C-alpha positions as CSV (number, residue, x, y, z in Angstrom):
1,X,28.4,-52.0,77.6
2,X,29.2,-53.8,80.9
3,X,31.8,-56.6,80.5
4,X,30.0,-60.0,81.1
5,X,31.1,-62.1,83.5
6,X,31.8,-65.9,83.6
7,X,30.3,-67.7,86.5
8,X,33.8,-68.3,88.0
9,X,34.6,-64.9,87.9
10,X,31.4,-63.7,89.4
11,X,31.6,-66.3,92.2
12,X,35.3,-65.0,92.9
13,X,34.0,-61.4,92.8
14,X,31.2,-62.3,95.2
15,X,33.6,-63.6,97.7
16,X,35.8,-60.6,97.4
17,X,32.8,-58.1,97.9
18,X,31.4,-60.2,101.2
19,X,33.2,-58.1,103.4
20,X,32.7,-54.6,101.8
21,X,30.6,-52.2,103.4
22,X,28.5,-49.9,100.9
23,X,30.2,-46.9,99.6
24,X,27.0,-45.3,98.0
25,X,23.4,-45.1,98.7
26,X,20.6,-44.2,96.5
27,X,18.4,-42.4,98.4
28,X,14.7,-41.1,98.0
29,X,15.7,-38.9,94.9
30,X,16.5,-41.8,93.0
31,X,19.5,-42.0,90.5
32,X,20.5,-38.5,90.0
33,X,23.5,-37.5,88.1
34,X,25.3,-36.8,91.4
35,X,24.8,-40.5,92.5
36,X,26.0,-41.7,89.2
37,X,29.1,-39.5,89.2
38,X,29.8,-41.0,93.0
39,X,29.3,-44.5,91.7
40,X,31.6,-44.0,89.0
41,X,34.3,-42.4,91.3
42,X,34.0,-45.3,93.2
43,X,34.3,-47.9,90.9
44,X,37.5,-46.1,89.4
45,X,39.0,-46.1,92.6
46,X,37.9,-49.6,93.9
47,X,36.7,-51.4,91.0
48,X,34.4,-53.6,93.0
49,X,31.8,-51.8,95.3
50,X,28.4,-52.3,97.0
51,X,25.7,-50.0,96.6
52,X,22.9,-49.6,98.8
53,X,19.4,-48.9,97.1
54,X,16.9,-47.0,98.8
55,X,13.7,-48.2,96.5
56,X,11.2,-50.2,98.5
57,X,9.7,-52.5,95.6
58,X,11.4,-55.4,94.1
59,X,10.5,-54.2,90.5
60,X,12.0,-50.5,91.4
61,X,15.2,-51.8,92.7
62,X,15.6,-54.2,89.5
63,X,15.1,-51.1,87.3
64,X,17.6,-49.2,89.4
65,X,20.1,-52.3,89.0
66,X,19.7,-51.9,85.2
67,X,20.0,-48.2,85.0
68,X,23.1,-48.3,87.4
69,X,24.8,-50.8,85.2
70,X,24.0,-48.8,82.0
71,X,25.3,-45.4,83.0
72,X,28.2,-46.5,84.9
73,X,29.2,-49.4,82.6
74,X,29.6,-51.7,85.5
75,X,28.8,-55.4,85.5
76,X,26.2,-56.5,88.2
77,X,27.8,-59.2,90.2
78,X,25.2,-59.7,92.8
79,X,22.1,-58.3,94.3
80,X,20.7,-59.1,97.4
81,X,17.6,-57.4,98.8
82,X,18.4,-53.6,98.6
83,X,22.4,-54.1,98.3
84,X,23.8,-54.6,95.0
85,X,27.5,-55.2,94.1
86,X,29.3,-53.7,91.0
87,X,32.4,-54.3,89.2
88,X,34.3,-52.5,86.6
89,X,37.8,-53.2,85.6
90,X,39.8,-50.1,86.6
91,X,41.2,-48.1,83.7
92,X,45.0,-48.6,83.0
93,X,47.3,-45.6,83.9
94,X,49.6,-44.3,81.5
95,X,52.2,-46.6,81.2
96,X,50.9,-49.7,82.7
97,X,50.6,-52.9,81.0
98,X,47.6,-55.2,80.9
């Protein structure tokens, strides 16, 4: 279950994501297991990422947003056109305190 974001947190994350470039592109093959693994790796490494969606129609992109969020346990921060910003808190390393 993705972490719910408050409006204040969402605003802060949008500002941080503004300068980011997309790190993963969902192509014609759609949301394959390999793409989900790559998004998961990027979220683990960076917490906040942009994903470019190749789906042409608005409804298809909305379904992709939901599927990506559900499969990666990430919160959708923002979506503009074919770009979606995702956030998932980085897991704590052994010995780290929250």
